[in-house]
C-alpha positions in Angstrom: 51.2 39.0 53.6 48.8 36.4 54.9 45.8 38.1 53.2 47.6 38.2 49.9 48.4 34.4 50.2 44.7 33.7 50.8 43.7 35.8 47.9 46.0 33.8 45.6 44.7 30.5 46.8 41.1 31.5 46.3 41.9 32.9 42.8 43.7 29.7 41.9 40.7 27.6 43.0 38.4 29.8 41.1 40.3 29.4 37.8 40.6 25.6 38.4 36.8 25.3 38.8 36.3 27.4 35.7 38.7 25.2 33.8 36.8 22.1 34.9 33.5 23.6 33.8 34.9 24.6 30.4 36.4 21.1 30.0 33.0 19.5 30.8 31.1 21.8 28.4 33.7 21.0 25.7 33.3 17.3 26.3 29.5 17.5 26.1 29.7 19.6 22.9 32.0 17.1 21.3 29.8 14.1 22.5 26.7 15.7 21.1 28.3 17.0 18.0 30.1 13.8 17.2 27.2 11.5 17.9 26.4 9.5 14.8 23.0 10.5 13.3 20.2 7.9 13.2 20.0 6.6 9.6 16.8 7.4 7.8 15.1 7.0 4.4 11.8 7.9 2.7 8.6 6.2 1.5 6.6 6.9 -1.7 3.1 5.6 -1.9 1.4 5.0 -5.3 -2.4 5.0 -5.4 -4.2 2.8 -7.8 -7.9 2.2 -8.4 -9.0 -1.1 -9.9 -11.9 -3.5 -10.3 -11.1 -7.1 -9.3 -7.5 -6.9 -10.3 -7.9 -4.7 -13.4 -7.2 -1.0 -13.7 -10.4 0.9 -13.5 -11.5 2.3 -16.9 -13.6 5.5 -16.4 -16.8 6.4 -18.2 -17.3 2.8 -19.5 -20.5 0.8 -18.6 -18.4 -2.3 -18.2 -18.7 -3.4 -14.6 -21.0 -5.6 -12.6 -21.2 -5.8 -8.8 -22.3 -8.7 -6.6 -25.9 -7.4 -6.6 -25.9 -7.7 -10.4 -25.8 -3.9 -11.0 -24.2 -2.9 -14.3 -22.3 0.3 -13.6 -19.7 2.8 -14.7 -17.4 5.1 -12.7 -16.8 8.7 -13.7 -14.7 10.0 -10.7 -13.1 8.7 -7.6 -12.0 11.0 -4.7 -11.1 10.2 -1.1 -8.9 11.0 1.9 -6.7 8.8 4.0 -5.3 10.2 7.3 -3.5 9.3 10.6 -1.1 7.1 8.7 1.0 4.8 11.0 3.8 2.5 9.9 4.7 -0.4 12.3 8.2 -1.9 12.2 9.0 -5.6 12.6 9.9 -5.0 16.3 6.5 -3.4 17.0 7.7 0.2 17.0 5.1 2.5 15.5 6.0 5.5 13.4 3.3 8.1 12.7 3.5 10.1 9.5 3.4 13.8 10.1 3.9 15.1 6.5 0.8 17.2 5.6 -0.7 16.3 9.0 -0.6 12.7 8.0 -3.3 13.3 5.3 -3.3 12.4 1.6 -6.1 13.4 -0.8 -6.6 11.3 -3.9 -8.5 12.6 -7.0 -8.8 10.6 -10.2 -8.9 13.9 -12.1 -5.6 15.2 -10.6 -2.6 13.1 -11.5 -0.4 14.8 -8.9 -2.5 13.0 -6.2 -1.7 9.6 -7.6 1.6 9.5 -5.7 2.6 10.7 -2.2 6.3 11.1 -1.5 6.2 11.3 2.3 8.5 14.0 3.5 9.2 12.4 6.9 12.6 11.0 7.7 11.7 7.4 8.5 14.1 5.2 10.5 15.6 2.4 8.5 14.5 -1.2 8.9 11.8 -3.6 8.0 8.1 -2.6 8.4 5.3 -5.1 8.9 2.2 -3.1 8.5 0.6 0.2 7.5 -2.6 1.6 9.0 -4.7 4.7 8.3 -8.0 6.3 8.9 -10.2 6.2 5.8 -11.6 9.7 5.6 -10.9 12.1 8.5 -11.4 11.5 12.2 -13.4 13.8 14.4 -10.5 16.0 15.3 -9.5 16.8 11.7 -13.0 16.6 10.0 -14.1 20.1 10.9 -15.2 22.8 8.6 -12.3 25.1 7.8 -9.5 22.5 8.4 -8.6 23.0 4.7 -8.3 26.4 3.2 -7.4 25.6 -0.5 -8.8 23.5 -3.3 -8.9 20.7 -4.2 -9.5 19.6 -0.6 -12.0 22.4 0.0 -14.0 21.0 -2.9 -14.8 18.0 -0.7 -16.8 20.1 1.8 -19.7 18.3 3.4 -22.7 20.6 3.9 -22.8 22.2 7.3 -26.5 21.5 8.1 -25.9 17.7 7.8 -22.7 17.6 9.8 -20.1 19.8 8.2 -16.4 18.9 7.7 -15.6 17.1 4.5 -16.5 14.0 2.4 -14.4 11.0 3.2 -15.1 9.7 -0.3 -16.9 10.5 -3.6 -17.4 7.8 -6.2 -19.6 9.2 -8.9 -21.0 7.2 -11.7 -24.1 5.6 -13.3 -25.9 2.3 -13.1 -28.7 0.6 -15.0 -31.8 0.5 -12.8 -34.5 -2.1 -13.0 -36.0 -0.3 -16.0 -32.7 -0.5 -17.8 -32.4 3.3 -17.4 -28.9 4.8 -16.9 -29.2 6.5 -13.6 -26.6 8.7 -11.8 -25.2 7.5 -8.4 -23.2 9.5 -5.9 -21.5 7.1 -3.5 -20.6 9.8 -1.0 -19.4 8.9 2.5 -19.0 11.3 5.5 -20.6 12.4 8.7 -24.1 10.8 9.1 -27.1 11.9 10.9 -29.8 10.5 13.3 -33.4 11.6 12.7 -36.6 11.8 14.6 -39.8 13.0 13.0 -37.8 14.2 10.1 -35.5 16.4 12.2 -31.8 15.9 12.8 -31.1 14.8 16.4 -27.4 14.1 16.2 -24.4 13.3 14.0 -22.4 10.1 13.5 -18.7 10.0 12.5 -18.4 7.2 10.0 -14.6 7.1 9.6 -12.8 3.8 10.1 -9.3 2.4 10.4 -7.7 0.1 7.9 -4.6 -2.0 8.8 -2.7 -3.8 6.0 0.2 -6.1 6.2 3.5 -5.2 4.4 5.1 -8.3 3.0 8.5 -6.9 2.2 8.8 -3.2 3.0 12.3 -2.1 4.1 13.4 1.5 4.4 17.0 1.9 3.5 19.4 4.6 4.5 19.1 7.7 2.2 16.9 5.8 -0.2 13.2 6.0 -1.2 11.2 2.8 -0.8 7.9 2.4 -2.6 4.6 0.7 -2.1 1.3 0.7 -4.0 -2.0 1.1 -2.2 -4.8 -0.4 -4.3 -8.5 0.3 -4.0 -10.9 -2.4 -5.4 -14.1 -0.6 -6.3 -16.2 -3.8 -6.4 -15.3 -4.5 -2.8 -17.3 -1.5 -1.7 -20.3 -3.5 -2.9 -19.3 -7.0 -1.8 -18.6 -8.0 1.8 -19.8 -8.4 4.4 -22.8 -6.6 2.8 -24.0 -6.9 -0.8 -24.7 -3.3 -1.9 -27.5 -2.9 -4.4 -28.0 0.5 -6.1 -31.6 -0.4 -6.7 -32.1 -0.7 -2.9 -30.1 2.3 -1.7 -30.6 4.7 -4.7 -28.3 7.2 -6.1 -27.8 9.6 -3.2 -26.9 8.4 0.4 -25.4 11.5 2.2 -28.4 11.5 4.5 -28.9 7.8 4.8 -27.0 6.5 7.8 -27.9 2.9 7.1 -26.2 3.1 3.7 -23.2 4.8 5.3 -23.0 1.9 7.8 -22.9 -0.6 4.9 -20.0 1.3 3.3 -18.2 1.6 6.6 -18.3 -2.2 7.1 -17.4 -3.0 3.5 -14.6 -0.5 3.3 -12.3 -2.4 5.6 -11.9 -5.0 2.7 -11.4 -2.5 -0.1 -7.7 -1.8 0.1 -4.6 -3.9 -0.3 -0.8 -3.2 -0.6 1.7 -4.3 -3.1 
């Protein structure tokens, strides 16, 4: 009789412990399942190319830069990457959609807008930053497998990876001859006695203030990222096509000029 009594006590304690565990699991399940989700929204970025406040007109010899070069633009292509949005409280939100990369191509209208797929926390945002081009981790041959991005390949012997930018056009040289230019930026090279001795990553970071961006719950907010072509030639260095010529892919000094000027090229509305 004593053994039976002990068995009943142990069995009762076992089921009581099991009930407590089940109750705790049920409580945790309800707590997690009933927790209110964090409200989020989306962002759409429009890409616009202009010259000193006016929409760029392609294939028209109608523009003059600060060096006095008369020029026209036929195509504009570039990458931005590593996009980061900073909230008013300083919280940084990194864009992960498409690895944080957007490709713009003046010949492909679908690239004029980027509806970022990320769920962005609601609130006010004070700035946006991005890498112009691709940084060393992403700018490697084979990173892209499909066009149009693969069409931006940078030749392997001079660094590989991809162009950061291609602005193709023509300018009137000192003999008033219409001369092609390829304003192409990407990985640069160092030389000694005509031989390549090393490579230089020329990407740079742009940070722009956002005057009134607020992400609302279950809504899509919009901003416009504007590139002013003339600012590539303006400050802090006046860029003269007659000095640098039409092709600069293997001219690191010209790449440095574009890198410095590029931080003043973009604005947000």
